[in-house]
C-alpha positions as CSV (number, residue, x, y, z in Angstrom):
1,X,13.5,117.6,88.0
2,X,15.9,116.6,85.7
3,X,15.3,116.5,81.9
4,X,16.9,116.6,79.0
5,X,17.3,115.3,75.7
6,X,19.6,112.4,73.4
7,X,21.7,115.5,72.6
8,X,21.8,118.5,74.7
9,X,22.3,116.8,78.3
10,X,20.6,116.5,81.5
11,X,19.5,119.3,83.8
12,X,17.6,119.9,86.7
13,X,15.4,122.6,88.0
14,X,14.4,123.5,91.6
15,X,10.2,123.2,91.5
16,X,7.9,125.0,93.8
17,X,6.5,122.8,96.4
18,X,3.2,122.2,94.7
19,X,5.3,121.0,92.0
20,X,3.4,122.5,89.0
21,X,6.3,125.2,87.7
22,X,10.1,126.1,89.1
23,X,10.7,127.6,91.9
24,X,12.6,130.8,89.7
25,X,16.0,129.0,89.3
26,X,17.6,128.2,86.5
27,X,18.2,124.6,85.2
28,X,21.9,123.6,86.1
29,X,23.6,120.9,84.2
30,X,24.4,118.2,86.0
31,X,25.2,115.1,83.6
32,X,27.7,116.1,80.1
33,X,28.5,113.7,78.1
34,X,32.2,114.3,76.9
35,X,31.9,111.2,74.9
36,X,31.1,111.1,70.9
37,X,27.6,112.9,70.2
38,X,26.7,113.8,74.0
39,X,24.4,111.5,73.7
40,X,22.1,111.4,76.6
41,X,18.3,110.9,78.0
42,X,16.1,109.4,80.6
43,X,17.7,111.1,83.3
44,X,16.7,108.9,86.9
45,X,18.1,109.9,90.5
46,X,17.4,108.9,94.1
47,X,19.4,108.9,97.4
48,X,21.4,106.3,99.2
49,X,22.5,107.0,102.2
50,X,24.9,110.4,102.3
51,X,25.2,110.1,97.9
52,X,22.5,110.9,95.1
53,X,22.5,108.5,92.5
54,X,22.0,109.7,89.0
55,X,20.7,107.1,86.3
56,X,20.7,107.9,82.3
57,X,20.9,106.3,79.3
58,X,23.6,106.7,76.8
59,X,25.9,106.0,73.8
60,X,24.2,104.7,70.0
61,X,20.5,103.2,70.1
62,X,19.7,102.7,66.6
63,X,20.7,101.2,63.2
64,X,22.0,98.1,64.3
65,X,21.2,96.0,61.6
66,X,23.4,98.2,59.2
67,X,25.5,99.9,60.7
68,X,26.4,99.1,64.0
69,X,28.2,101.4,67.0
70,X,31.6,100.6,67.8
71,X,32.8,99.2,70.9
72,X,32.1,101.0,73.5
73,X,29.8,103.1,71.6
74,X,27.0,101.1,72.2
75,X,23.9,102.4,73.7
76,X,24.2,101.6,77.7
77,X,22.5,102.8,81.2
78,X,25.5,105.1,82.9
79,X,25.4,106.4,86.6
80,X,26.9,109.3,88.6
81,X,27.5,109.5,92.5
82,X,27.7,112.6,94.3
83,X,26.6,113.8,98.0
84,X,24.9,116.9,96.7
């Protein structure tokens, strides 16, 4: 299961076969955004061929009318790719 919150990065933990509780291992950090406030949320992962793709949202999401985020810091979708 992948999980996280807007300010605390994205983690993954192995679940039991029923999907009702963790399988006894600790959660692993699988995404760490080094920009600004480390904002990441909404993780979605899938496998295509021999790669795993992790999509997530990142950036400033609110207050566009009064306090626009700097260029490049807008709310956006990001993706990572891995073989494991």
